C-alpha positions in Angstrom: 66.2 37.2 -39.3 64.8 38.6 -36.1 66.7 41.3 -34.4 66.4 41.6 -30.7 68.4 44.2 -28.5 70.0 42.3 -25.6 71.4 44.6 -22.7 75.2 44.0 -22.4 74.9 43.9 -18.6 73.6 40.4 -18.6 73.4 37.2 -20.7 69.8 36.1 -21.2 71.0 32.5 -21.8 72.4 32.4 -18.2 69.8 34.0 -16.1 68.9 32.4 -12.8 65.5 30.8 -12.0 64.9 33.6 -9.5 64.3 36.2 -12.4 60.6 37.1 -12.5 58.3 35.9 -15.3 54.8 37.3 -15.9 52.3 34.4 -15.8 48.5 34.8 -15.7 47.0 31.4 -16.1 48.1 28.0 -14.9 45.3 25.4 -14.5 44.9 21.5 -14.2 46.4 19.1 -16.6 44.9 15.7 -16.9 46.8 12.5 -17.9 45.3 9.1 -18.5 43.8 7.5 -15.3 45.4 10.4 -13.1 44.8 14.1 -12.4 47.5 16.1 -11.4 48.6 19.7 -11.1 51.1 20.4 -13.7 52.7 24.0 -13.8 53.4 24.9 -17.3 55.0 28.3 -16.4 58.3 29.0 -18.3 61.4 28.7 -16.2 65.0 29.7 -16.1 67.8 27.3 -15.2 69.7 26.9 -11.9 73.6 26.9 -11.7 74.7 23.6 -10.8 78.5 24.2 -10.8 81.1 26.5 -12.1 84.6 28.1 -11.8 87.2 30.1 -13.8 86.6 27.8 -16.8 82.9 28.3 -17.1 79.7 27.0 -15.5 76.8 24.3 -15.9 73.2 25.3 -15.5 70.2 23.0 -15.5 66.3 23.2 -15.3 65.1 21.5 -12.2 62.1 19.0 -12.5 60.8 20.3 -9.1 60.4 23.7 -10.5 59.4 22.6 -14.1 57.4 19.4 -13.5 56.8 18.6 -17.0 60.5 17.7 -17.3 59.8 14.6 -14.9 56.3 14.0 -16.4 57.7 14.0 -20.0 61.1 12.4 -19.2 62.9 15.5 -20.7 66.1 16.9 -19.6 67.4 20.4 -20.2 70.6 22.3 -19.3 73.2 24.7 -20.6 77.0 24.6 -20.7 78.9 28.0 -20.6 82.7 28.1 -21.2 84.8 31.2 -20.7 88.0 31.8 -22.8 90.3 28.6 -22.5 87.4 26.8 -20.7 87.5 23.0 -21.1 84.6 20.7 -20.3 86.2 17.5 -19.4 85.4 14.2 -21.3 82.3 12.7 -20.1 79.3 10.5 -21.2 75.7 10.8 -20.1 72.7 8.6 -19.2 70.6 10.5 -21.9 70.5 11.0 -25.6 70.6 14.7 -26.5 70.4 17.4 -29.1 73.0 20.4 -28.5 72.4 23.7 -29.8 75.0 26.6 -29.8 73.4 29.7 -28.5 76.4 31.9 -28.4 80.0 32.0 -29.4 82.3 29.5 -31.2 84.6 26.7 -30.1 85.6 23.1 -30.6 83.6 19.9 -29.6 85.2 16.5 -29.5 82.8 13.6 -30.0 83.4 9.9 -29.8 80.8 7.5 -30.8 80.9 3.9 -29.4 83.6 2.0 -31.1 84.4 4.9 -33.5 87.2 7.4 -33.8 87.3 10.8 -32.2 85.5 13.6 -34.3 86.6 17.1 -33.6 84.2 19.7 -34.9 84.5 23.5 -35.1 81.2 24.8 -33.8 79.5 28.1 -33.8 76.4 29.9 -33.0 73.3 28.2 -34.7 74.9 24.6 -34.8 72.7 21.7 -33.9 74.6 18.4 -32.9 73.0 15.0 -32.3 74.4 13.2 -29.3 73.2 9.5 -29.1 73.5 7.2 -26.2 77.1 6.2 -25.3 78.8 9.2 -26.9 81.7 10.6 -25.1 82.0 14.5 -25.5 84.5 17.3 -24.6 84.0 21.0 -25.2 86.7 23.7 -25.5 86.4 27.5 -26.1 89.6 29.3 -27.3 87.8 32.6 -28.0 87.2 35.7 -25.9 83.4 35.3 -26.4 81.6 33.1 -24.0 80.5 29.8 -25.7 77.1 28.8 -24.6 75.6 25.4 -25.7 71.9 24.3 -24.9 71.4 20.5 -24.1 68.0 19.1 -24.5 67.3 15.4 -24.4 65.4 12.3 -23.5 65.6 11.0 -19.8 63.3 8.0 -20.1 66.4 5.7 -19.5 68.2 7.9 -17.2 68.9 7.4 -13.4 66.6 10.4 -12.6 63.5 11.4 -14.8 63.9 15.0 -16.0 67.7 15.2 -15.1 70.9 14.5 -17.0 73.7 12.5 -15.2 77.1 12.9 -16.6 79.9 10.3 -15.9 83.2 12.0 -16.1 86.2 10.1 -17.3 88.8 12.4 -15.6 88.9 15.0 -12.8 88.3 14.7 -9.1 84.8 13.0 -9.7 86.2 10.9 -12.6 85.3 7.3 -12.9 88.6 6.0 -12.1 89.0 7.8 -8.8 86.5 5.0 -7.5 88.8 2.1 -8.6 91.6 0.8 -6.6 95.2 1.5 -7.8 95.5 -2.2 -8.5 92.5 -2.2 -10.9 93.7 1.0 -12.7 97.2 -0.4 -13.2 95.8 -3.7 -14.6 93.3 -1.9 -16.8 95.7 0.6 -18.3 98.9 -1.7 -18.0 100.9 1.2 -16.2 102.9 1.1 -13.1 101.5 2.5 -9.8 103.1 5.8 -9.8 101.8 6.5 -13.4 98.3 5.2 -12.4 98.2 7.6 -9.4 99.3 10.5 -11.6 96.7 9.9 -14.2 93.9 9.6 -11.5 94.9 12.3 -9.1 96.8 15.0 -11.3 93.5 16.6 -12.5 92.0 18.2 -9.5 89.2 20.1 -11.3 85.6 19.0 -11.5 83.7 18.9 -14.8 85.0 22.3 -16.2 88.5 23.6 -15.9 90.4 26.5 -17.3 93.4 25.6 -19.4 96.7 27.5 -19.7 96.6 29.3 -22.9 99.8 27.6 -24.1 98.1 24.3 -24.2 97.4 23.2 -27.8 94.1 21.4 -28.3 93.3 19.3 -31.4 92.5 21.2 -34.5 88.9 20.7 -35.9 88.5 19.0 -39.3 86.0 20.2 -41.7 85.0 16.7 -42.9 84.3 15.7 -39.2 81.0 17.9 -39.2 79.5 15.8 -42.1 76.5 14.1 -40.5 77.3 15.4 -37.1 76.1 18.9 -37.1 73.9 21.2 -39.0 73.9 25.0 -38.7 70.3 26.0 -38.4 71.0 29.6 -39.2 72.6 28.7 -42.6 70.5 25.7 -43.6 67.8 26.0 -46.3 64.5 27.1 -45.0 61.6 24.6 -44.7 59.0 27.4 -44.4 59.5 31.0 -45.3 56.4 33.3 -45.0 57.0 36.9 -46.1 56.4 39.3 -43.2 55.4 36.2 -40.9 58.3 34.0 -40.1 60.6 31.2 -41.1 61.6 27.7 -39.8 64.4 25.2 -40.3 63.4 21.6 -39.3 66.1 19.2 -38.0 65.2 15.6 -38.9 66.6 12.4 -40.2 66.8 13.8 -43.7 69.3 16.7 -43.0 71.0 15.2 -39.9 70.4 11.4 -39.9 72.0 10.9 -36.4 68.9 12.5 -34.8 67.2 9.1 -35.7 69.6 7.4 -33.0 68.8 10.3 -30.7 65.1 9.8 -31.1 64.4 13.5 -31.2 63.4 16.0 -33.9 64.2 19.8 -33.6 63.5 23.1 -35.3 64.6 26.8 -35.1 61.8 29.2 -35.6 61.6 32.9 -36.2 58.6 35.1 -36.3 58.9 38.7 -37.0 57.5 41.7 -35.1 53.9 41.3 -34.1 53.6 38.1 -36.1 51.7 35.1 -35.0 52.5 31.3 -35.1 49.4 29.3 -36.0 47.7 27.5 -33.2 48.7 23.8 -33.7 49.6 20.5 -32.0 51.8 17.5 -32.5 49.7 14.7 -33.8 52.1 11.9 -33.2 52.0 12.0 -29.5 55.1 14.1 -29.0 56.2 16.7 -26.4 57.4 20.1 -27.5 60.2 21.6 -25.5 60.8 25.3 -26.3 63.6 27.5 -25.5 63.3 31.1 -26.4 66.7 32.2 -28.0 65.8 35.9 -28.9 63.2 38.5 -28.4 59.9 38.1 -26.6 56.2 37.4 -26.9 53.0 35.9 -25.7 52.1 32.3 -25.5 48.8 30.5 -24.8 48.4 26.7 -24.4 45.0 25.0 -24.4 44.5 21.4 -23.2 41.8 19.1 -22.2 38.1 20.4 -22.4 39.1 23.6 -24.1 40.6 25.0 -20.9 43.5 27.4 -21.2 46.4 25.9 -19.3 48.9 28.8 -19.8 48.9 32.4 -20.8 52.2 34.1 -20.3 55.0 36.3 -21.7 58.2 34.7 -22.6 61.5 36.1 -23.2 65.1 35.1 -24.1 66.2 32.3 -21.8 63.0 30.9 -20.9 62.1 27.3 -21.4 58.7 25.7 -21.3 57.2 22.3 -22.4 53.8 21.8 -24.3 52.2 18.5 -23.2 51.2 15.8 -25.8 48.3 16.9 -28.0 47.8 20.3 -26.3 47.6 23.2 -28.7 50.0 26.1 -28.6 50.2 29.6 -30.3 52.6 32.4 -30.0 52.6 36.2 -30.9 55.8 38.0 -31.0 56.4 41.5 -29.5 57.7 44.4 -31.5 61.3 43.0 -31.9 60.2 39.5 -33.0 60.9 36.2 -31.4 63.2 33.2 -32.1 63.0 29.9 -30.3 64.7 26.4 -30.7 62.5 23.4 -29.9 62.9 19.7 -29.7 60.1 17.3 -30.3 60.1 13.8 -28.9 60.2 12.1 -32.2 62.8 12.3 -35.0 60.4 13.1 -37.7 57.5 15.0 -36.2 54.1 15.8 -37.7 52.1 18.8 -36.8 48.3 19.7 -37.3 47.6 23.3 -37.7 44.4 25.0 -36.8 44.6 28.2 -38.8 46.0 28.9 -42.2 45.7 27.5 -45.7 47.2 24.1 -44.5 44.7 23.9 -41.5 42.4 21.0 -40.8 39.5 23.5 -41.4 40.3 23.8 -45.1 40.1 20.0 -45.5 36.8 19.6 -43.8 33.6 19.8 -46.0 31.4 23.0 -45.6 28.4 20.9 -44.3 30.6 19.4 -41.5 31.8 23.0 -40.6 28.3 24.4 -40.6 27.0 21.6 -38.4 30.1 21.6 -36.0 30.0 25.4 -35.5 26.1 25.4 -35.8 26.4 28.5 -38.1 24.8 29.6 -41.4 26.4 28.9 -44.8 27.2 32.5 -45.0 29.3 32.5 -41.6 30.9 29.3 -42.8 31.9 30.6 -46.2 33.4 33.9 -44.7 35.3 31.7 -42.4 36.6 29.5 -45.0 37.4 32.3 -47.3 39.9 33.7 -44.9 43.8 32.7 -44.4 43.7 31.1 -48.0 47.2 32.1 -48.7 48.8 32.2 -45.3 50.5 29.0 -43.7 51.7 28.6 -40.3 52.9 32.2 -39.7 50.7 35.2 -39.9 52.0 38.8 -40.5 50.5 41.5 -38.2 47.3 43.1 -39.5 48.1 46.0 -41.9 
């Protein structure tokens, strides 16, 4: 596992969007029938709201245009000790990933009973449309949850909109007392107490004496997968490893319509250039460490060359090729892919498309001699996806 030293003076998962990022190349991205300027520069989130119980941060489509272009939402929920994120539902299907800490999540699927899950760092949770969630942190360590999802059916492209069931902005604050009384079959005094007693908005801090539901081990089945403990799908000695989240190990992602993976590459290692061959976007959040990223798009033009670090998020457009090289401490990232069972084509290594093409085709395509083609083909015969640094 990659080890990266994070200064105690700040939390990389909660940095503001004003923090500087070194970026050298941003060029023009072309979409069918339309040319537009798309800035692929990695960004940090903006604080949307917060208080004693915690805070909510989101990436803004105005700063990261690929969110709107790709109909992707991205946000982070941070809860302090006894912080409680009030029950809500969203206009977007999501994948949640626990970046830090541990806590409890309450999940109610449509027409199902409440599931109460113990969650911890490394957990990925699929949240389909219509699900009601609440989150609670009873520990001293801050609980930070990354939320990535599809906004194609949302009110605003590139933005999650939450509908709260309680609180000062809760749904029932908009109904008349008569409607509330009739809906809940309670008297007027009770209805007013239920609607107005909770004055908090979104996130509140509970009294330590309040007892919340205890999580049940069986409730995790089919609901969550710990990516740091799951069997590795790829493990390259000295290079890196990956755990893929798909319909086989977490079937609920099929309802969400997203796949995901947790990738670690070790110090100075490289992730092979590759692209999603099923028209999927790649949304990447840097969890640990730092490194360099290059993205190449239409007509062989480099669209991005930058240094990324923990807390950055960036999006690779459909069919664009991306590659990464880690700094000395290595690099770890969590990504969603906009299909539940993604397929990637790699352009280096033993599984690359080059190894499948015939020698004559390579000679003609590169316009090189058989000797150069043979030298090219003889390299990377045992390496796949991740390449250890040169010895």
